[in-house]
C-alpha positions in Angstrom: 0.1 0.0 -0.3 2.9 1.8 0.7 4.4 1.2 -2.7 1.0 2.6 -4.3 1.0 5.6 -2.4 -2.1 5.4 -0.2 -0.6 6.8 3.7 -3.7 5.8 5.0 -4.5 2.3 4.1 0.2 1.5 4.9 -0.5 3.7 8.1 -3.7 1.3 9.8 -1.8 -1.7 8.2 2.0 -1.0 9.9 0.3 0.0 13.1 -1.5 -3.2 13.5 1.9 -4.7 12.3 3.5 -2.8 15.0 0.8 -3.9 17.9 1.5 -7.6 16.3 5.0 -7.3 16.4 5.8 -6.3 19.9 3.1 -9.2 21.2 5.9 -11.2 19.4 8.9 -9.8 20.4 9.8 -9.3 17.0 12.2 -6.6 16.9 13.2 -6.6 13.0 9.5 -6.7 12.4 8.9 -4.2 15.3 11.3 -1.8 13.4 10.0 -2.1 9.3 6.6 -1.0 11.0 8.1 1.8 12.8 9.7 2.7 9.6 6.8 2.0 7.8 5.1 4.6 10.0 7.2 7.4 10.2 6.1 7.5 6.0 6.9 8.4 2.7 7.9 12.1 3.6 9.8 13.9 6.3 7.2 14.6 9.3 4.2 13.4 8.6 2.9 13.2 12.4 2.5 16.7 12.5 0.9 17.0 16.4 3.2 16.9 19.1 2.0 14.0 20.3 1.7 12.2 17.4 5.5 13.1 16.4 6.8 12.0 20.5 5.3 9.0 19.9 6.9 7.7 16.0 10.8 9.1 17.6 10.2 7.3 20.9 9.0 3.7 18.7 12.0 4.6 16.8 14.7 5.3 19.4 13.1 1.4 21.6 13.5 -0.3 18.5 17.3 1.3 17.4 17.8 0.2 20.8 17.1 -3.6 20.2 18.9 -3.5 16.6 22.3 -4.3 16.5 24.2 -0.7 15.4 26.2 -2.1 12.7 22.8 -4.0 11.0 22.0 -1.8 7.8 17.7 -1.9 9.6 19.8 -0.2 12.5 21.1 2.0 10.3 18.0 2.8 8.3 16.3 3.9 12.0 19.0 6.1 12.9 18.8 7.7 9.4 15.4 8.1 9.8 15.6 9.8 13.5 17.9 11.8 12.0 16.2 13.5 9.5 12.6 13.7 11.8 14.7 15.7 14.4 16.6 17.7 11.1 13.6 18.9 9.5 11.8 20.3 12.5 14.0 23.0 13.8 14.8 23.5 9.9 18.6 22.0 9.8 20.0 19.5 8.0 23.5 17.9 9.0 22.8 14.7 11.2 21.1 13.6 8.3 23.5 14.5 5.8 26.4 12.5 8.5 24.0 9.7 7.9 23.9 9.7 4.0 28.2 10.2 4.1 28.5 7.1 6.8 26.4 5.2 4.0 28.1 6.1 0.9 31.4 5.5 3.0 30.5 2.1 4.3 32.3 -0.8 2.5 29.2 -2.2 0.6 26.4 0.3 0.9 23.0 -1.3 0.7 20.8 0.5 -1.8 18.1 0.8 -0.4 19.1 1.7 2.4 21.2 4.1 0.4 17.6 5.2 -2.2 15.8 6.0 1.7 18.5 8.4 3.0 18.7 10.3 -0.2 15.5 11.0 -0.6 15.1 12.4 3.6 18.3 13.9 2.9 16.5 15.6 -0.1 13.2 16.4 2.0 15.4 18.3 4.7 16.6 20.6 2.3 14.0 22.0 0.7 15.1 25.8 1.9 16.6 28.2 -1.7 19.8 27.8 -0.2 21.0 24.5 -0.8 19.2 24.6 -4.9 21.9 22.8 -6.7 23.3 20.2 -3.6 19.0 18.9 -4.3 19.4 18.5 -7.7 22.6 15.9 -7.0 20.7 14.5 -4.4 18.1 14.2 -7.0 19.9 12.6 -9.6 21.7 10.5 -8.0 18.2 8.8 -6.2 17.4 7.9 -10.0 20.6 6.1 -10.4 20.6 4.3 -7.2 16.4 3.2 -7.9 17.7 1.0 -10.8 19.9 -1.0 -8.3 16.7 -1.2 -5.7 14.9 -2.1 -9.0 12.0 -0.4 -7.0 9.4 1.8 -8.8 8.5 3.9 -5.9 12.2 5.3 -5.7 12.6 5.7 -9.6 9.4 8.2 -9.1 10.7 9.8 -6.4 14.1 10.8 -7.8 11.6 12.2 -10.7 9.0 13.9 -8.6 12.2 15.1 -6.6 14.2 16.6 -9.8 11.1 18.6 -11.5 10.4 20.4 -7.8 14.0 21.2 -8.0 13.6 22.8 -11.3 10.2 24.1 -10.5 12.3 26.2 -7.5 15.1 26.5 -9.4 13.1 28.3 -12.3 14.5 26.4 -14.9 12.9 26.6 -19.0 12.6 22.7 -18.8 10.9 22.1 -15.3 8.0 20.7 -17.4 9.5 18.4 -19.4 10.4 16.9 -16.3 7.1 16.7 -14.9 6.1 15.1 -18.6 8.3 12.0 -18.0 7.0 11.3 -13.9 3.2 12.4 -15.8 4.3 9.1 -17.8 5.2 6.9 -16.0 2.1 7.5 -13.5 -0.2 6.7 -16.7 1.3 3.4 -16.5 0.7 3.0 -12.8 -1.4 5.6 -10.1 1.0 6.5 -7.3 -1.8 8.2 -4.8 0.8 10.2 -3.0 3.1 11.7 -6.2 -0.3 11.6 -8.1 -1.3 14.2 -5.5 1.7 16.5 -5.8 2.1 16.4 -9.5 -2.3 17.5 -9.1 -0.7 20.0 -7.2 1.7 21.5 -9.7 -1.0 21.6 -12.3 -3.4 24.0 -9.9 0.5 26.0 -9.8 0.6 26.2 -13.7 -2.9 26.6 -14.7 -2.9 30.1 -12.0 0.6 31.2 -13.5 -0.8 30.7 -16.6 -4.0 33.6 -15.7 -6.7 30.8 -15.5 -7.8 31.5 -12.2 -11.8 29.4 -12.5 -9.5 25.8 -14.2 -6.9 26.7 -11.3 -10.0 26.6 -8.3 -11.7 23.4 -10.1 -8.0 22.2 -9.7 -7.4 22.7 -6.2 -11.3 20.9 -5.7 -9.8 17.8 -7.6 -6.3 18.5 -6.0 -8.2 18.4 -2.4 -9.9 14.9 -3.5 -6.4 13.5 -4.7 -4.4 14.0 -1.0 -8.1 12.8 0.1 -7.6 9.5 -1.4 -3.4 9.5 -0.4 -3.9 10.2 3.7 -1.4 12.9 2.5 -0.9 15.1 5.4 -0.2 18.3 3.8 -3.7 18.2 2.3 -4.8 20.2 5.0 -3.1 23.1 3.9 -1.6 22.8 0.4 -5.5 23.9 -1.3 -5.9 27.0 1.2 -2.6 27.7 0.1 -3.6 27.3 -3.2 -6.8 29.3 -3.1 -4.5 32.2 -1.2 -2.9 32.2 -4.2 -6.0 32.4 -6.5 -7.4 35.4 -4.1 -4.2 37.6 -4.3 -4.1 38.1 -7.9 -7.6 38.3 -8.1 -7.7 41.0 -5.3 -9.9 39.5 -3.6 -7.6 38.0 -0.4 -9.4 40.2 2.4 -12.5 37.0 1.6 -9.9 34.6 2.7 -9.8 35.7 6.7 -12.2 34.2 8.1 -10.5 30.8 6.8 -6.5 31.7 7.7 -7.8 33.3 10.9 -8.7 29.2 11.7 -5.9 27.3 9.9 -3.1 29.1 11.3 -3.7 27.4 14.8 -4.1 24.3 13.2 -2.4 21.3 14.5 -1.8 19.4 11.9 0.8 22.4 10.0 4.4 22.1 9.5 6.6 23.3 11.9 8.2 24.4 9.7 6.1 27.0 7.2 4.9 29.8 8.4 3.5 30.6 4.8 -0.5 31.1 6.2 1.2 33.5 9.6 1.9 35.0 6.5 -1.2 35.7 4.4 -3.2 35.6 7.6 -1.0 39.5 7.9 -1.8 40.5 3.8 -5.5 39.6 4.5 -5.7 40.8 7.4 -4.2 44.4 6.2 -6.6 44.4 3.0 -9.4 44.2 5.5 -7.9 47.3 7.7 -7.6 44.9 10.8 -3.9 46.7 11.6 -3.7 44.3 14.9 -4.4 41.4 13.7 -2.3 41.9 10.6 0.6 43.7 12.9 1.0 40.6 15.5 0.9 38.6 12.7 4.4 40.4 11.2 5.7 40.5 14.7 4.8 37.2 15.4 7.0 36.2 11.7 9.8 38.5 12.7 10.5 37.4 16.1 13.3 38.9 17.9 15.4 39.3 14.1 13.8 38.3 11.1 17.0 36.1 9.8 15.4 32.8 12.0 12.7 32.5 9.9 13.1 28.9 9.3 14.5 28.2 5.5 12.2 25.8 4.7 10.6 25.4 1.6 7.5 27.7 2.0 10.3 30.3 3.0 10.5 32.5 -0.5 7.1 32.3 -0.2 6.6 33.9 3.6 9.0 36.1 3.2 6.8 37.3 -0.2 3.9 37.8 2.2 5.7 39.2 5.7 7.3 42.3 2.9 3.9 42.4 1.3 2.2 43.2 5.0 5.0 45.3 5.9 4.1 47.9 1.9 -0.1 48.0 3.5 1.3 49.2 7.2 4.3 51.3 6.2 6.4 49.3 7.7 9.8 50.2 6.6 11.9 48.9 8.6 10.4 44.9 8.5 10.6 46.1 4.4 14.8 46.5 4.4 15.3 43.8 7.4 13.0 41.7 4.3 15.0 42.8 1.6 18.5 42.2 3.2 17.5 38.5 3.4 16.0 37.9 0.0 18.5 39.8 -1.5 20.2 36.9 -2.4 17.6 35.1 -4.0 16.8 37.4 -6.4 16.7 35.1 -9.2 14.9 32.3 -8.3 10.9 32.4 -8.4 9.0 32.4 -5.3 7.6 29.1 -5.0 6.4 27.6 -2.6 6.5 23.8 -1.2 6.9 20.5 -3.8 6.5 24.0 -6.3 2.7 23.5 -4.9 1.8 27.6 -5.6 4.2 30.5 -7.1 4.0 34.4 -6.7 6.2 35.5 -8.9 10.0 36.3 -9.2 12.3 37.5 -6.0 12.6 40.2 -7.7 8.9 41.6 -7.2 9.8 40.9 -3.6 12.5 42.9 -3.6 11.1 45.3 -5.3 8.1 46.3 -3.2 10.7 46.5 0.1 12.5 48.8 -2.2 8.8 50.9 -2.1 8.5 50.4 1.1 11.5 51.2 2.7 11.4 54.7 0.3 14.2 53.6 -2.4 12.7 54.2 -5.2 15.2 54.0 -8.2 15.9 51.2 -6.5 12.4 49.5 -6.5 12.0 50.6 -10.1 15.1 48.7 -10.7 13.6 45.6 -9.0 11.0 46.0 -11.0 11.8 46.2 -14.3 13.4 43.0 -13.6 10.7 41.5 -12.0 9.0 42.5 -15.6 11.2 40.6 -16.8 11.9 37.0 -14.7 7.7 36.7 -14.6 7.5 36.3 -18.5 10.2 33.9 -18.6 8.4 32.3 -16.1 4.8 32.7 -18.2 3.7 34.0 -15.0 0.9 36.2 -16.1 -0.6 37.5 -13.5 2.8 38.1 -12.2 3.9 40.3 -15.3 0.4 42.4 -13.6 1.5 42.7 -10.8 4.6 44.3 -11.3 4.3 46.5 -13.6 1.1 48.1 -11.2 4.2 48.4 -8.9 6.1 49.9 -11.5 4.1 52.3 -12.3 2.9 52.8 -8.5 7.1 53.5 -8.3 7.7 55.7 -11.5 4.2 57.9 -9.7 6.2 58.3 -6.4 9.9 59.2 -7.9 8.3 62.0 -9.8 11.2 62.6 -12.2 10.4 64.2 -15.4 9.5 61.4 -17.8 7.8 59.3 -14.8 4.7 60.4 -15.8 4.6 59.5 -18.3 6.5 55.8 -18.1 3.8 55.4 -14.9 1.0 55.7 -17.7 3.1 53.2 -20.2 2.8 50.6 -17.5 -0.2 50.9 -16.7 -1.6 50.9 -20.2 0.2 47.7 -20.5 -1.3 46.2 -17.8 -4.6 47.6 -18.9 -3.9 45.5 -23.2 -2.7 42.8 -21.1 -5.4 42.2 -18.8 -7.7 42.8 -22.3 -6.1 39.9 -24.5 -4.9 38.0 -21.7 -9.0 37.6 -20.3 -7.5 38.6 -16.5 -9.5 42.3 -16.4 -13.2 40.9 -15.5 -12.5 37.4 -12.5 -15.6 35.5 -12.9 -17.1 34.3 -9.0 -16.8 37.5 -7.4 -19.9 37.6 -4.4 -22.2 40.1 -5.0 -21.4 42.3 -2.3 -18.7 42.2 0.1 -17.4 44.7 3.3 -18.0 48.1 3.0 -14.6 48.5 4.0 -13.2 46.9 0.0 -14.6 49.3 -1.8 -13.7 52.7 -2.3 -15.4 56.0 -1.8 -15.3 58.6 -3.6 -16.6 62.5 -2.6 -16.9 65.8 -3.8 -14.7 68.8 -1.7 -15.6 71.6 -3.1 -13.2 72.1 -6.2 -11.6 68.1 -4.6 -12.4 64.9 -4.2 -11.9 63.0 -1.1 -10.9 58.9 -1.8 -10.9 56.9 1.5 -10.4 53.2 1.0 -10.2 51.4 4.5 -8.6 53.7 6.8 -6.8 55.2 3.7 -7.6 59.3 2.7 -6.3 61.6 -0.1 -7.5 64.9 -1.1 -7.1 64.9 -4.8 -7.6 67.6 -6.9 -10.8 67.9 -9.8 -9.8 66.6 -12.8 -11.1 64.6 -16.2 -10.3 61.8 -15.3 -10.9 61.3 -11.3 -14.9 62.3 -12.4 -15.2 59.9 -14.5 -13.5 57.6 -11.4 -15.8 59.3 -9.3 -19.1 58.2 -11.6 -17.4 54.1 -11.6 -16.5 54.1 -7.6 -20.1 55.8 -7.1 -21.5 52.8 -9.4 -19.5 49.4 -8.5 -19.5 46.4 -10.9 -21.5 48.1 -13.3 -20.6 48.7 -16.4 -20.5 52.2 -17.9 -19.3 52.6 -21.8 -17.0 55.5 -22.1 -19.0 57.4 -24.5 -21.8 57.5 -21.6 -18.8 58.3 -19.1 -18.0 61.5 -21.6 -21.4 62.3 -22.0 -22.4 63.3 -19.0 -23.6 61.6 -16.0 -27.6 60.3 -16.6 -26.7 59.0 -20.2 -26.1 55.4 -17.2 -29.8 55.2 -18.2 -29.4 55.1 -22.0 -30.0 51.7 -23.7 -27.0 49.7 -23.9 -27.6 49.1 -27.7 -28.8 52.5 -28.9 -25.6 54.0 -30.9 -27.2 57.2 -32.0 -25.7 59.5 -34.5 -24.1 61.8 -30.9 -24.8 62.4 -27.7 -25.5 66.2 -25.7 -22.8 66.8 -23.3 -25.4 67.2 -20.6 -28.6 66.2 -21.9 -31.8 66.9 -20.0 -32.2 64.5 -17.8 -29.1 65.1 -16.5 -29.8 69.0 -16.5 -33.2 68.7 -14.2 -30.8 66.5 -11.9 -28.4 69.1 -12.1 -31.1 71.5 -10.8 -32.5 69.7 -8.6 -29.3 69.1 -6.7 -28.9 72.9 -6.7 -31.9 73.7 -5.4 -31.0 71.2 -2.2 -27.8 72.8 -2.1 -28.9 76.5 -1.4 -31.3 74.7 0.9 -28.6 73.2 2.9 -26.5 76.5 2.9 -29.2 78.2 4.6 -29.7 75.1 7.4 -25.9 75.0 8.0 -25.1 78.8 7.4 -25.0 79.4 11.5 -24.6 75.4 12.5 -21.8 74.3 10.6 -19.6 76.9 8.7 -17.9 74.4 7.0 -19.8 72.5 5.3 -22.2 75.5 4.4 -18.9 76.3 2.8 -18.0 73.1 1.4 -21.8 73.1 -0.5 -21.2 76.4 -1.9 -18.5 74.6 -3.0 -20.1 72.6 -4.9 -23.0 74.6 -6.2 -20.1 76.9 -7.8 -18.8 73.9 -9.3 -23.1 72.3 -10.7 -23.1 75.7 -12.0 -20.1 76.4 -14.0 -20.8 72.0 -15.6 -24.6 74.1 -16.3 -23.2 76.8 -18.5 -20.1 74.4 -19.8 -23.0 72.3 -21.5 -25.4 74.8 -23.2 -24.2 76.1 -26.8 -25.6 78.6 -28.3 -29.1 80.2 -28.2 -28.6 78.0 -24.7 -29.0 74.8 -26.9 -26.9 71.9 -25.2 -23.6 70.8 -26.9 -22.8 67.4 -28.6 -20.5 65.0 -28.4 -19.8 62.7 -31.0 -20.5 59.2 -30.7 -17.2 57.7 -31.5 -16.4 54.3 -29.2 -12.5 53.9 -30.6 -11.9 58.1 -30.0 -13.8 57.7 -26.4 -12.7 54.6 -25.5 -8.8 56.3 -25.7 -9.9 59.8 -24.2 -11.1 58.0 -21.5 -9.0 55.6 -20.6 -5.8 58.3 -20.6 -7.3 60.6 -18.0 -8.4 57.9 -16.2 -4.4 56.3 -16.1 -4.0 60.2 -15.0 -6.0 60.5 -12.6 -4.5 56.7 -10.8 -1.2 58.0 -11.1 -2.5 61.5 -9.7 -4.1 59.3 -6.1 -1.3 56.8 -6.0 1.7 59.7 -5.8 -0.5 61.3 -3.2 -1.5 57.8 -1.2 -0.2 54.9 -2.7 -2.3 52.1 -1.2 -5.8 54.1 -2.8 -4.2 54.1 -5.7 -3.4 50.5 -6.0 -6.1 50.1 -5.1 -7.4 52.3 -7.6 -4.7 50.3 -10.3 -6.3 46.8 -9.7 -9.9 47.3 -9.8 -10.7 49.9 -12.0 -11.0 48.9 -16.0 -11.0 51.0 -18.9 -11.9 49.7 -22.6 -15.0 50.4 -24.1 -16.8 49.9 -21.4 -14.9 50.9 -18.3 -16.6 49.9 -15.0 -15.0 49.2 -11.1 -15.2 46.1 -9.2 -13.4 46.6 -5.7 -12.8 42.8 -4.2 
């Protein structure tokens, strides 16, 4: 059963075998059963009591075996690996592996098991090259042991290593592994392959497909009885929602999941995801607490596990949202040696794009704008090489933000170019409209826009900013006031009342303000006059604001009137309107970003332009 990857059934039978061996005082059978109970992977026993029970059994059988036997060395190798993994180390298992290699007559089965165990303890970003060597040696050894499981494990490790290294030929290795599984399935390794499929769908920007594959992957994990099924589907859903701008939706799930006793002791990615989700939801206390828990006395002490780069990416993003320059600066120092790597999580089950992206965001947070731009430019190119299309768009958005904040003479045009590319590439990839969005959500996931005299106030959660009036901001105000509704660009140009016109009506001309719009403006003027009279003595500040709005409306009515007080018209040319509105909105987003990066980043992700425009908050 273990050979076929049915971990749940094999554990059940090994437990029964262990009890029978104890009753029969059969030390050899006790050792084999204890090794079987340890499982295919390192650290399959995640609870404190489960891990302690396994360690006690292994130590007991080791004390009963002759130290020089291959079986005793197998038990020692497993004990070393379990201890190393729990502490994020690899010295003990590498020492045992060296002992096996230098022995007078190395046992091939013992060698294969030790190679796989050592590989599992070396999953941090520092050991990519060594892992590849171990995987290659395991594949060679499998032809000596003639055990199919050894070959499959060697191919899996080689595939995982290539994905973690950003190898452009990684999918060739994955294809070879698939061919072997097609001949005869292996439930546990098949579960990992199905998880990699989810990651590849996310990279391709196929979010609907990825979510369907998450469900399929979870079924495979349950069938195999793999302990990682407790978190992998959640981690993959976090990745999908991250790129959809909807991570805040997962806050309740993350609050529950971070305390699960079956999470790996060296995997902190769920805590990092919680910090980001809480910050996005406006829960700064939970976000700050989670970030502080991750940083501890020194961020450098965080375990360098297979999820370390993904965890660091979450730390950088949370620091950005919380404006914590100190944490961002420390994270930058730690990430800098791994700029060439993709941020791949666990056994290739998720990917957040190039590490250059995290370095760029860390630099942005700590105020190093020139450096941020260099890293984000590199992130765009690296994500293109990875074919990580959501990552490309994310890097372009942050690059536009960095340009907007730096404010060199050519930076405003550069920011607009990046945003133009985001809009165009989103449309080409079909990523502009994400399916499955909720009909309604928490109020603090929406931006709000209100006029304050000659300025506009934009608010998002605990962020607020005043921005001067412009054509683009007027368009943004309409979109924000009508969330999740598509509005034609020609209607935005024509005036607010044109929103009620039929979608299919393609007349030859639209009034700049039609009669209904003029009527609505006049009604608003009458209401403002009444408010001014009431507020004049009670609240002078609000009265002054109302007078500013009245003056603005009066100016709008005047500008809408043509010769003989006839309403002026705007030629109905959808393409011209699309270009004009798109440019105006992107200029406005750049100006908002300069004033408040958090609100600007939100609008950059949530606002869609084209022949039809819309605002899709999470």
